[in-house]
Wavefront OBJ file of the C-alpha trace (Angstrom):
o trace
v 5.983 -23.088 16.417
v 6.951 -26.495 15.040
v 8.777 -27.333 18.280
v 5.555 -26.963 20.317
v 3.837 -30.288 20.954
v 0.148 -30.062 20.003
v -2.210 -33.042 19.866
v -5.286 -32.476 17.720
v -8.732 -33.766 18.589
v -9.483 -37.461 18.035
v -12.917 -38.682 19.064
v -13.718 -37.506 22.589
v -10.188 -37.921 23.970
v -9.853 -34.241 24.860
v -8.695 -35.081 28.414
v -5.787 -37.081 26.997
v -4.929 -34.247 24.574
v -5.180 -31.717 27.394
v -2.682 -33.608 29.584
v -0.208 -34.344 26.784
v -0.286 -30.751 25.523
v 0.306 -29.559 29.075
v 3.286 -31.903 29.609
v 4.481 -31.418 25.971
v 4.710 -35.070 25.049
v 2.846 -38.360 24.637
v 2.751 -39.140 28.343
v -0.787 -40.562 28.646
v -2.884 -42.911 26.505
v -6.587 -43.864 26.806
v -5.579 -47.159 28.390
v -3.615 -45.464 31.179
v -6.371 -42.953 31.881
v -8.954 -45.768 31.915
v -6.864 -47.572 34.487
v -6.868 -44.481 36.712
v -10.652 -44.158 36.253
v -11.237 -47.827 37.280
v -9.051 -47.305 40.323
v -11.123 -44.274 41.348
v -14.341 -46.257 40.811
v -13.053 -49.022 43.112
v -12.090 -46.542 45.833
v -15.581 -45.018 45.680
v -17.167 -48.492 45.879
v -15.170 -49.321 49.006
v -16.270 -46.108 50.697
v -19.913 -46.809 49.827
v -19.594 -50.363 51.171
v -18.621 -49.024 54.568
v -22.264 -48.051 55.066
v -23.297 -51.637 54.492
v -23.353 -53.746 51.346
v -27.063 -54.372 51.853
v -27.951 -50.685 52.064
v -30.136 -49.025 49.440
v -27.413 -46.441 48.655
v -24.809 -49.100 47.933
v -27.120 -51.071 45.605
v -27.998 -47.844 43.770
v -24.311 -46.992 43.411
v -23.545 -50.357 41.821
v -26.306 -49.883 39.234
v -25.080 -46.460 38.118
v -22.437 -46.075 35.375
v -18.971 -44.812 36.193
v -18.708 -41.117 36.948
v -15.009 -41.018 36.008
v -15.182 -42.201 32.389
v -17.540 -43.322 29.647
v -17.370 -45.235 26.378
v -16.859 -42.056 24.312
v -13.456 -41.360 25.918
v -14.495 -38.698 28.419
v -12.588 -38.584 31.723
v -13.490 -36.641 34.863
v -11.505 -33.938 36.670
v -10.625 -36.571 39.301
v -8.892 -38.670 36.626
v -6.955 -35.649 35.345
v -6.003 -34.586 38.863
v -4.745 -38.080 39.774
v -2.804 -38.298 36.498
v -0.994 -35.032 37.317
v -0.133 -36.183 40.831
v 2.251 -38.663 39.226
v 4.310 -35.615 38.135
v 3.939 -33.798 41.449
v 1.394 -31.354 40.007
v -1.733 -30.045 41.744
v -4.922 -28.363 40.431
v -6.487 -25.358 42.191
v -9.775 -23.795 41.103
v -8.951 -20.382 39.617
v -12.023 -18.515 40.903
v -12.047 -20.144 44.348
v -11.944 -17.729 47.330
v -8.713 -19.331 48.561
v -6.876 -18.633 45.309
v -8.376 -15.188 44.762
v -7.146 -14.096 48.200
v -3.588 -14.763 47.042
v -3.961 -11.992 44.456
v -1.662 -13.659 41.927
v -1.485 -12.112 38.462
v -2.301 -14.811 35.842
v 0.826 -13.988 33.803
v 2.935 -15.078 36.800
v 1.499 -18.600 36.635
v 2.799 -21.350 34.352
v -0.342 -23.088 33.034
v -4.111 -23.460 33.239
v -6.534 -26.283 32.473
v -9.963 -25.220 31.204
v -13.125 -27.325 31.180
v -16.611 -26.790 29.753
v -19.026 -29.713 29.950
v -17.026 -32.595 28.430
v -14.202 -30.634 26.787
v -10.754 -30.021 28.282
v -7.851 -27.936 26.966
v -4.591 -26.407 28.199
v -3.274 -22.827 28.261
v 0.450 -22.875 28.964
v 3.427 -20.543 29.125
v 6.354 -21.691 27.006
v 9.472 -19.618 27.386
v 8.190 -16.083 27.873
v 4.977 -16.389 25.865
v 1.518 -17.870 26.435
v -0.171 -20.333 24.080
v -3.679 -21.738 23.771
v -3.130 -25.477 23.134
v -6.771 -26.353 22.512
v -6.952 -29.669 20.639
v -9.861 -28.334 18.559
v -7.524 -25.821 16.871
v -5.330 -26.615 13.885
v -2.277 -25.447 15.850
v -1.082 -23.513 18.921
v -2.548 -20.022 19.308
v -0.309 -17.242 20.639
v -1.790 -15.195 23.518
v -0.203 -11.903 24.557
v 0.413 -11.085 28.229
v -2.067 -8.205 28.082
v -4.753 -10.437 26.561
v -4.315 -13.411 28.928
v -6.437 -12.037 31.786
v -9.176 -10.982 29.345
v -9.070 -14.402 27.683
v -9.538 -16.210 31.005
v -12.326 -13.849 32.045
v -14.102 -14.488 28.744
v -13.883 -18.259 29.282
v -15.405 -17.893 32.754
v -18.229 -15.817 31.317
v -18.924 -18.584 28.781
v -19.250 -21.132 31.607
v -15.763 -22.656 31.690
v -14.177 -23.938 34.895
v -10.510 -22.912 35.073
v -7.879 -24.697 37.155
v -4.391 -23.399 37.955
v -1.651 -26.011 37.610
v 0.746 -25.762 40.543
v 4.159 -27.436 40.596
v 7.167 -27.857 38.334
v 6.327 -29.035 34.831
v 8.762 -31.429 33.131
v 11.384 -29.851 30.882
v 10.555 -29.680 27.177
v 12.303 -28.555 23.997
v 9.756 -25.824 23.209
v 10.187 -24.164 26.610
v 13.965 -24.141 26.288
v 13.876 -22.719 22.757
v 11.329 -20.014 23.526
v 13.394 -18.868 26.509
v 15.890 -17.534 23.956
v 13.587 -16.247 21.190
v 10.116 -14.810 20.845
v 7.744 -15.889 18.097
v 5.195 -13.918 16.106
v 1.997 -15.367 14.696
v 0.881 -13.809 11.406
v -2.319 -15.860 11.125
v -4.302 -17.387 13.953
v -5.173 -21.086 13.705
v -8.707 -22.075 12.759
v -11.002 -24.615 14.290
v -10.508 -28.044 12.748
v -14.088 -28.110 11.414
v -13.617 -24.744 9.684
v -10.409 -25.736 7.954
v -11.713 -28.772 6.040
v -14.333 -26.988 3.855
v -11.818 -24.260 3.018
v -9.170 -26.778 1.958
v -11.748 -28.676 -0.121
v -12.803 -25.470 -1.866
v -9.178 -24.608 -2.623
v -8.570 -28.090 -4.072
v -11.676 -27.866 -6.285
v -10.667 -24.414 -7.547
v -7.119 -25.594 -8.255
v -8.398 -28.650 -10.157
v -10.741 -26.534 -12.299
v -7.939 -24.087 -13.048
v -5.570 -26.877 -14.063
v -8.196 -28.356 -16.404
v -8.709 -24.973 -18.056
v -4.973 -24.467 -18.503
v -4.497 -27.980 -19.895
v -7.341 -27.450 -22.362
v -5.912 -24.167 -23.595
v -2.398 -25.623 -23.948
v -3.523 -28.867 -25.582
v -5.387 -27.269 -28.500
v -5.878 -23.984 -30.253
v -9.598 -23.937 -29.595
v -9.314 -21.052 -27.144
v -7.506 -18.872 -29.720
v -9.979 -19.770 -32.479
v -12.955 -18.956 -30.253
v -11.435 -15.626 -29.306
v -10.744 -14.777 -32.959
v -14.306 -15.721 -33.959
v -15.709 -13.566 -31.186
v -13.505 -10.667 -32.261
v -14.691 -10.972 -35.879
v -18.323 -11.060 -34.787
v -17.844 -7.906 -32.689
v -16.150 -6.142 -35.616
v -18.983 -7.010 -38.036
v -21.544 -5.910 -35.468
v -19.838 -2.537 -35.090
v -19.648 -2.131 -38.889
v -23.354 -2.883 -39.273
v -24.198 -0.377 -36.581
v -22.075 2.271 -38.301
v -23.774 1.570 -41.654
v -27.226 1.718 -40.093
v -26.331 5.079 -38.568
v -25.109 6.344 -41.947
v -28.290 5.184 -43.698
v -30.388 6.904 -41.066
v -28.424 10.125 -41.580
v -28.997 9.929 -45.353
v -32.710 9.380 -44.879
v -32.917 12.418 -42.639
v -31.002 14.408 -45.262
v -33.518 13.373 -47.953
v -36.410 14.491 -45.773
v -34.733 17.815 -45.121
v -34.016 18.222 -48.828
v -37.657 17.533 -49.760
v -38.798 20.072 -47.195
v -36.371 22.649 -48.584
v -37.576 22.085 -52.177
v -41.255 22.513 -51.256
v -40.497 25.782 -49.481
v -38.549 27.043 -52.503
v -41.577 26.433 -54.713
v -43.921 28.317 -52.405
v -41.581 31.254 -51.847
v -40.216 33.620 -54.525
v -37.037 34.377 -52.565
v -35.181 31.418 -50.990
v -34.395 31.772 -47.245
v -31.071 30.523 -45.909
v -31.713 27.670 -43.490
v -30.254 24.389 -42.233
v -32.169 22.429 -44.901
v -30.512 24.487 -47.665
v -27.138 23.718 -46.095
v -27.920 19.982 -46.193
v -29.098 20.225 -49.797
v -25.930 22.051 -50.794
v -23.775 19.421 -49.103
v -25.537 16.582 -50.972
v -25.182 18.491 -54.266
v -21.437 18.670 -53.714
v -21.305 14.926 -53.017
v -23.239 14.241 -56.185
v -20.890 16.371 -58.320
v -17.876 14.637 -56.770
v -19.405 11.260 -57.585
v -19.979 12.193 -61.255
v -16.449 13.558 -61.507
v -15.066 10.293 -60.140
v -17.122 8.305 -62.674
v -15.729 10.452 -65.471
v -12.133 9.884 -64.356
v -12.666 6.138 -64.190
v -13.969 6.107 -67.776
v -10.964 8.091 -68.976
v -8.639 5.573 -67.310
v -10.240 2.754 -69.345
v -9.157 4.258 -72.704
v -6.785 1.818 -74.453
v -3.557 2.895 -76.347
v -5.449 3.157 -79.658
v -7.600 5.938 -78.230
v -10.758 3.848 -78.046
v -12.746 3.513 -74.892
v -12.970 -0.116 -73.727
v -16.140 -1.329 -72.091
v -16.286 -4.512 -70.044
v -18.174 -7.269 -71.821
v -21.097 -9.135 -70.387
v -20.984 -7.210 -67.125
v -24.354 -6.695 -65.466
v -25.409 -3.108 -65.139
v -26.373 -1.959 -61.654
v -29.211 0.371 -60.892
v -26.753 3.076 -59.866
v -25.046 2.936 -63.300
v -28.401 3.215 -65.027
v -29.233 6.264 -62.945
v -25.829 7.797 -63.751
v -26.237 7.293 -67.518
v -29.806 8.600 -67.574
v -29.097 11.736 -65.584
v -29.131 14.885 -67.699
v -30.089 18.482 -67.780
v -33.723 17.526 -68.164
v -33.820 16.087 -64.585
v -34.962 18.318 -61.844
v -32.840 19.294 -58.843
v -34.865 17.006 -56.580
v -34.563 13.965 -58.908
v -30.800 14.343 -59.166
v -30.456 14.653 -55.406
v -32.514 11.515 -54.764
v -30.517 9.570 -57.377
v -27.242 10.516 -55.666
v -28.549 9.374 -52.290
v -29.734 6.057 -53.771
v -26.292 5.415 -55.277
v -24.633 6.127 -51.928
v -26.889 3.630 -50.160
v -26.194 0.941 -52.743
v -22.441 1.479 -52.409
v -22.627 1.025 -48.628
v -24.737 -2.136 -48.910
v -22.395 -3.687 -51.515
v -19.390 -3.044 -49.240
v -21.175 -4.707 -46.341
v -22.008 -7.815 -48.413
v -18.375 -8.085 -49.567
v -17.053 -7.917 -45.979
v -19.494 -10.579 -44.795
v -18.451 -12.955 -47.600
v -14.796 -12.502 -46.594
l 1 2 3 4 5 6 7 8 9 10 11 12 13 14 15 16 17 18 19 20 21 22 23 24 25 26 27 28 29 30 31 32 33 34 35 36 37 38 39 40 41 42 43 44 45 46 47 48 49 50 51 52 53 54 55 56 57 58 59 60 61 62 63 64 65 66 67 68 69 70 71 72 73 74 75 76 77 78 79 80 81 82 83 84 85 86 87 88 89 90 91 92 93 94 95 96 97 98 99 100 101 102 103 104 105 106 107 108 109 110 111 112 113 114 115 116 117 118 119 120 121 122 123 124 125 126 127 128 129 130 131 132 133 134 135 136 137 138 139 140 141 142 143 144 145 146 147 148 149 150 151 152 153 154 155 156 157 158 159 160 161 162 163 164 165 166 167 168 169 170 171 172 173 174 175 176 177 178 179 180 181 182 183 184 185 186 187 188 189 190 191 192 193 194 195 196 197 198 199 200 201 202 203 204 205 206 207 208 209 210 211 212 213 214 215 216 217 218 219 220 221 222 223 224 225 226 227 228 229 230 231 232 233 234 235 236 237 238 239 240 241 242 243 244 245 246 247 248 249 250 251 252 253 254 255 256 257 258 259 260 261 262 263 264 265 266 267 268 269 270 271 272 273 274 275 276 277 278 279 280 281 282 283 284 285 286 287 288 289 290 291 292 293 294 295 296 297 298 299 300 301 302 303 304 305 306 307 308 309 310 311 312 313 314 315 316 317 318 319 320 321 322 323 324 325 326 327 328 329 330 331 332 333 334 335 336 337 338 339 340 341 342 343 344 345 346 347 348 349 350 351 352 353 354 355
């Protein structure tokens, strides 16, 4: 649609945009339209003077502002109609009884001019397709043949006055090109006021994204932060696992104590879930003592003597292991094994945190 001439809104010069979009070129300027408006004002003054220059109506007319233009750039339908007469074109009111009696299908016309209050815009057929050339849009809007009648009816319902342009329009490049090809519009143009905030938002987002990318490429801070976060998550998961294990051991101790008290009160032990837990802890304890024994055997030097580390502090778990004997009760040995397991878990956690 690049070949279609489309003037966008500037100030209140919609009448100028309407005419130039209709004729597909820069045919009229504000100066030329103002000249036509002044000429119309002079013709009206002459007609009013025929009733007498001393009449009340004439004096009132002179005091009123022009009805054909104003300082904002608005021009009346009379100005537009006179401007089109230069090109041999005529305007007919679309919903007038005279035109409606003709029974002409809108798609068989060539162009329409639409007006609501102080806004004017053109709907024109270029080649074999219709386009809305409203200067308030960011570009031409394609209108299908089936939608044209509905579009015009909707404008009338909204209060627009629609004029049919009669006569031969000047030749233009867009009309010649679109006689040979048909175009498709994937995305309809937006109103000019709606486009600006969207473009600003896209520019802000693009700038923020570029700053983030530059920061990540310029230094390794992003990688270091991600690694630190990953380490923190790993330690948090380890602490949660250890807390769960400690809770399980505490529950096992409580179950073991309950099983021991029932064994004292009853002559014949009853198989239960607490006895199963006690048996499992007993097996862990025996495995721990066996491991301690193997470690001591591995410390025997070639001369056959057992070597002991010098000046190494003795932990509470080692003291419990050395003091355990046949004289300890089943319950004391079980509690000692659980205590050693808890200390082992806590020491591992402290080592990992230091690393």
